[in-house]
C-alpha positions as CSV (number, residue, x, y, z in Angstrom):
1,M,-42.9,-119.6,-81.1
2,Q,-44.5,-117.2,-78.6
3,E,-41.4,-115.1,-78.1
4,P,-42.2,-112.4,-80.7
5,I,-45.5,-111.5,-79.1
6,N,-44.0,-111.3,-75.5
7,R,-41.3,-108.9,-76.4
8,P,-43.7,-106.0,-77.2
9,I,-45.6,-106.7,-74.0
10,N,-42.5,-106.7,-71.9
11,F,-41.4,-103.6,-73.6
12,L,-44.7,-101.9,-72.8
13,R,-44.5,-103.0,-69.3
14,S,-41.1,-101.6,-69.0
15,I,-42.4,-98.3,-70.3
16,H,-45.2,-98.3,-67.9
17,H,-42.9,-99.0,-65.0
18,V,-40.6,-96.2,-66.1
19,Y,-43.6,-93.9,-66.4
20,W,-44.7,-94.5,-63.0
21,L,-41.2,-94.3,-61.7
22,F,-40.9,-90.9,-63.5
23,V,-44.2,-89.8,-61.9
24,I,-43.1,-90.9,-58.5
25,I,-39.8,-89.1,-58.9
26,F,-41.5,-86.0,-60.3
27,T,-43.9,-86.1,-57.5
28,L,-41.1,-86.5,-55.0
29,I,-39.2,-83.6,-56.6
30,I,-42.3,-81.4,-56.7
31,G,-43.2,-82.3,-53.1
32,G,-39.6,-81.8,-51.9
33,S,-39.4,-78.5,-53.6
34,S,-42.7,-77.4,-52.1
35,F,-41.6,-78.5,-48.7
36,L,-38.3,-76.6,-49.1
37,V,-40.2,-73.6,-50.3
38,W,-42.6,-73.9,-47.4
39,K,-39.8,-74.5,-45.0
40,S,-37.9,-71.5,-46.4
41,A,-40.9,-69.3,-46.2
42,Q,-41.5,-70.4,-42.7
43,H,-37.8,-69.7,-41.8
44,F,-38.0,-66.4,-43.6
45,S,-41.1,-65.5,-41.7
46,Q,-39.4,-66.4,-38.4
47,L,-36.3,-64.4,-39.5
48,N,-38.5,-61.5,-40.5
49,Q,-40.2,-61.6,-37.1
50,K,-36.8,-61.7,-35.4
51,I,-35.7,-58.7,-37.5
52,S,-38.9,-56.8,-36.6
53,S,-38.4,-57.7,-33.0
54,L,-34.8,-56.6,-33.2
55,S,-35.8,-53.4,-34.9
56,S,-38.3,-52.7,-32.2
57,S,-35.7,-53.4,-29.6
58,I,-33.3,-51.1,-31.4
59,D,-36.0,-48.4,-31.5
60,V,-36.6,-48.9,-27.8
61,L,-32.9,-48.8,-27.2
62,E,-32.5,-45.7,-29.2
63,G,-35.4,-44.1,-27.4
64,N,-33.9,-45.1,-24.0
65,L,-30.5,-43.9,-25.1
66,A,-31.9,-40.5,-26.3
67,S,-33.8,-40.2,-23.0
68,S,-30.7,-41.1,-21.0
69,T,-28.6,-38.6,-23.1
70,V,-31.1,-35.8,-22.4
71,K,-31.2,-36.7,-18.7
72,L,-27.4,-36.9,-18.7
73,E,-27.1,-33.5,-20.4
74,N,-29.6,-32.0,-18.0
75,S,-27.7,-33.5,-15.1
76,I,-24.4,-32.1,-16.4
77,T,-26.0,-28.7,-17.0
78,Q,-27.5,-28.7,-13.5
79,T,-24.2,-29.9,-12.0
80,H,-22.3,-27.2,-13.8
81,T,-24.9,-24.6,-12.6
82,D,-24.6,-25.9,-9.1
83,L,-20.8,-25.9,-9.2
84,S,-20.9,-22.3,-10.6
85,L,-23.2,-21.2,-7.8
86,E,-20.9,-22.9,-5.2
87,L,-17.9,-21.4,-6.8
88,D,-19.5,-17.9,-6.7
89,K,-20.4,-18.5,-3.0
90,E,-16.8,-19.5,-2.3
91,K,-15.5,-16.5,-4.2
92,Q,-17.8,-14.3,-2.2
93,K,-16.7,-15.9,1.0
94,A,-13.0,-15.5,-0.1
95,G,-13.7,-11.9,-0.9
96,E,-15.3,-11.3,2.5
97,I,-12.4,-13.0,4.2
98,E,-9.9,-10.9,2.2
99,N,-11.8,-7.8,3.0
100,L,-11.8,-8.8,6.7
101,L,-8.1,-9.6,6.6
102,G,-7.5,-6.2,4.9
103,T,-9.5,-4.5,7.6
104,Y,-7.6,-6.4,10.3
105,K,-4.3,-5.5,8.5
106,Q,-5.3,-1.8,8.3
107,E,-6.3,-1.8,11.9
108,N,-3.1,-3.6,12.8
109,D,-1.0,-1.1,10.7
110,Q,-2.8,1.8,12.4
111,I,-2.1,0.3,15.8
112,T,1.5,-0.4,14.8
113,G,1.8,3.1,13.4
114,T,0.2,4.5,16.6
115,V,2.6,2.5,18.8
116,T,5.5,3.6,16.6
117,D,4.4,7.2,16.7
118,L,4.0,7.0,20.5
119,Q,7.5,5.5,20.8
120,K,8.9,8.3,18.6
121,L,7.0,11.0,20.6
122,S,8.2,9.5,23.8
123,S,11.8,10.2,22.8
124,I,11.1,13.8,21.8
125,D,11.0,16.6,24.3
126,P,7.5,18.2,23.9
127,E,8.9,21.5,25.1
128,L,10.9,21.9,21.9
129,L,8.0,23.2,19.8
130,Q,6.2,25.2,22.5
131,K,5.4,28.9,21.9
132,Y,7.5,30.7,24.5
133,S,8.3,34.4,24.2
134,K,5.7,35.8,26.6
135,V,3.3,32.8,25.9
136,F,4.5,29.8,27.9
137,F,6.8,29.8,30.9
138,L,9.8,27.4,31.1
139,N,10.7,26.8,34.7
140,E,14.1,27.3,36.2
141,H,14.8,23.6,36.4
142,Y,14.4,23.0,32.8
143,A,17.5,22.1,30.7
144,P,17.9,20.1,27.5
145,A,18.5,16.4,28.1
146,R,21.9,16.7,26.3
147,L,23.9,19.6,25.1
148,S,26.8,19.6,22.6
149,E,29.6,22.2,22.6
150,I,29.9,24.1,19.3
151,P,33.4,23.8,17.9
152,D,35.5,27.0,17.8
153,T,35.5,26.9,14.0
154,Y,31.9,28.1,14.1
155,E,32.1,30.4,17.1
156,Y,32.4,34.1,16.6
157,H,34.0,34.4,20.0
158,E,36.4,31.4,20.1
159,S,36.6,31.2,23.9
160,K,32.8,31.4,24.5
161,F,32.1,27.7,24.5
162,S,28.5,27.9,23.3
163,K,26.3,24.9,23.5
164,I,23.3,23.6,21.6
165,N,20.8,20.7,22.0
166,T,22.7,17.6,20.9
167,Q,20.0,16.5,18.5
168,V,20.0,19.9,16.8
169,W,23.7,20.2,16.4
170,P,24.0,18.0,13.2
171,Y,21.4,20.3,11.4
172,L,23.2,23.5,12.5
173,E,26.6,22.1,11.4
174,K,25.2,21.2,8.0
175,M,23.8,24.7,7.6
176,L,27.0,26.5,8.6
177,K,29.0,24.2,6.3
178,A,26.6,25.0,3.4
179,S,26.9,28.7,4.1
180,I,30.7,28.5,3.9
181,S,30.5,26.5,0.6
182,D,28.3,29.4,-0.7
183,G,30.9,32.0,0.3
184,Q,29.2,33.2,3.4
185,E,30.9,33.8,6.8
186,I,28.2,33.0,9.3
187,Y,29.1,32.3,12.9
188,V,27.3,31.5,16.2
189,Y,27.1,34.6,18.4
190,S,24.9,33.0,21.1
191,A,23.2,29.7,21.7
192,Y,21.9,27.9,24.8
193,R,21.3,30.0,27.9
194,S,20.1,28.6,31.2
195,F,17.4,30.2,33.3
196,E,20.0,31.8,35.5
197,E,22.0,33.1,32.5
198,Q,18.9,34.6,30.9
199,N,18.0,36.3,34.2
200,A,21.5,37.8,34.5
201,L,21.5,38.9,30.9
202,K,18.1,40.5,31.2
203,N,19.1,42.4,34.4
204,L,22.2,43.7,32.6
205,Y,20.1,44.9,29.6
206,A,17.7,46.5,32.0
207,V,20.4,48.4,33.8
208,T,22.1,49.4,30.5
209,Y,19.1,50.3,28.3
210,G,16.3,50.6,30.9
211,V,13.6,48.1,31.6
212,G,11.2,49.3,28.8
213,T,13.8,49.1,26.1
214,A,15.2,45.8,27.4
215,N,11.8,44.3,27.2
216,Q,11.6,45.1,23.5
217,F,14.5,42.8,22.6
218,S,15.2,40.5,25.6
219,A,13.0,37.9,27.1
220,D,12.5,37.4,30.8
221,Q,14.0,34.2,32.3
222,G,11.7,31.3,31.6
223,Y,10.4,32.9,28.4
224,S,13.5,32.7,26.3
225,E,13.8,30.2,23.3
226,H,17.5,30.0,24.1
227,Q,16.8,28.0,27.3
228,L,15.4,25.2,25.0
229,G,18.9,24.8,23.4
230,T,17.3,25.0,19.9
231,A,17.7,28.7,19.3
232,I,20.8,30.6,18.1
233,D,21.9,34.1,17.4
234,L,24.0,34.3,14.2
235,I,26.5,37.0,13.1
236,T,28.8,37.7,10.2
237,T,32.0,39.7,9.7
238,G,32.0,43.4,8.9
239,L,29.6,44.4,11.8
240,G,32.3,45.1,14.4
241,G,31.0,42.2,16.6
242,E,27.5,43.8,16.8
243,L,24.2,42.3,15.8
244,D,22.7,45.5,14.6
245,G,22.8,45.8,10.8
246,F,22.7,42.0,10.3
247,E,19.6,42.3,8.2
248,N,21.6,44.3,5.5
249,T,24.2,41.6,5.0
250,E,24.5,38.9,2.4
251,A,24.6,36.4,5.3
252,S,21.1,37.4,6.3
253,T,19.9,37.1,2.7
254,W,21.4,33.6,2.5
255,L,19.7,32.5,5.7
256,L,16.3,33.8,4.6
257,A,16.6,31.7,1.4
258,N,18.2,28.6,2.8
259,A,17.8,28.2,6.6
260,H,14.5,26.2,6.2
261,K,16.4,23.5,4.4
262,Y,18.1,22.7,7.6
263,G,15.1,23.1,9.9
264,F,15.6,26.7,11.1
265,T,13.0,29.5,11.0
266,L,13.2,33.2,11.9
267,S,11.4,33.6,15.3
268,Y,11.0,37.4,15.3
269,P,10.4,38.9,11.9
270,E,9.5,42.5,11.3
271,N,6.3,43.7,12.9
272,N,5.9,40.6,15.2
273,E,3.9,40.9,18.4
274,Y,6.7,39.9,20.8
275,Y,10.0,41.6,20.3
276,M,11.7,44.0,17.9
277,Y,12.9,42.6,14.6
278,E,15.7,40.1,15.2
279,P,17.1,38.9,11.8
280,W,19.9,37.1,13.6
281,H,17.7,34.9,15.9
282,W,16.9,31.5,14.4
283,R,15.1,28.6,16.0
284,F,15.2,24.9,15.0
285,V,11.7,23.6,14.4
286,G,12.5,20.7,12.0
287,F,12.6,20.5,8.3
288,K,8.9,19.9,7.6
289,L,7.6,22.8,9.7
290,A,10.4,25.2,8.6
291,T,9.7,24.3,5.0
292,Y,5.9,24.8,5.5
293,L,6.5,28.2,7.1
294,H,8.9,29.3,4.3
295,N,6.7,28.1,1.4
296,N,3.6,29.8,2.9
297,N,5.3,33.0,4.0
298,K,4.4,32.4,7.6
299,Y,6.2,32.5,10.9
300,F,6.3,30.2,13.9
301,Y,4.2,32.4,16.1
302,D,1.6,32.8,13.4
303,L,0.4,29.3,14.0
304,E,-1.8,28.0,16.8
305,Q,-0.1,25.7,19.2
306,R,-2.2,22.7,18.1
307,E,-1.0,23.2,14.5
308,I,2.6,23.3,15.7
309,D,2.2,20.2,17.8
310,E,1.4,18.1,14.7
311,Y,5.0,18.6,13.6
312,L,6.6,17.4,16.8
313,I,6.8,13.8,15.6
314,N,8.8,14.9,12.6
315,L,11.0,17.3,14.4
316,F,14.2,15.3,13.7
317,E,13.4,13.9,10.3
């Protein structure tokens, strides 16, 4: 009959047990949570330390990177400066070499030009521009290297067989052809005369006109431009075969205006110091000298010999 009393006791005991079980579980839960919180806090602290350490490393890395960048930029700038200086030096050296080569080329051109000039001069008879006519003497053995016979077409006396320096003939031929084209009848009256021929002619004039008169219009042997083979006496029709009066002809006017174009100049103009006025006597001196004389209203014997000699190299140009 004890059973009714035991049931409440057992029930209380069960409640007590549950209570303590709840306490234990609660304690375990609270403890576990605290542990987890502690553990998490500890982990967070460690993580924070790592982040701080990593941040410091990043700061150091950024500092190093910035320093390296500055150094690299400075190095690039210095390298660029050094290269620019080296380039300027090389340009300067190249300029010096170019100037040196230019100087060598100029000297070489001058030497080449000098050699060429000497070669040209060696092929030109230096006597051809000498001032004869009572100034220089041409010896009895002198004769042009080559002479060409003037065709009958241009001879006033068809059977005379006049000759002229071979190098001069092309210029004389062009002049005579040009005069014909312009309606002028100009012929060769006299051309090359040897030393002996000049001597014979002078003696004839001396006998005919007297020595004093002959000296006024005829050169002694060795002083005649005709011996050079570059001088000619020209004549035209209407004068009866005489040279006197030639200055009053259209042919003479044409020659005064055009002869220089073919390298000829009047040797003895009016009031010259050597012979009487000879409008028919023309001497080949080359295009450049003849043109200079014509343009400056000068005559061959007006110039000093050293001035004339400068034109020798261009005599046949």
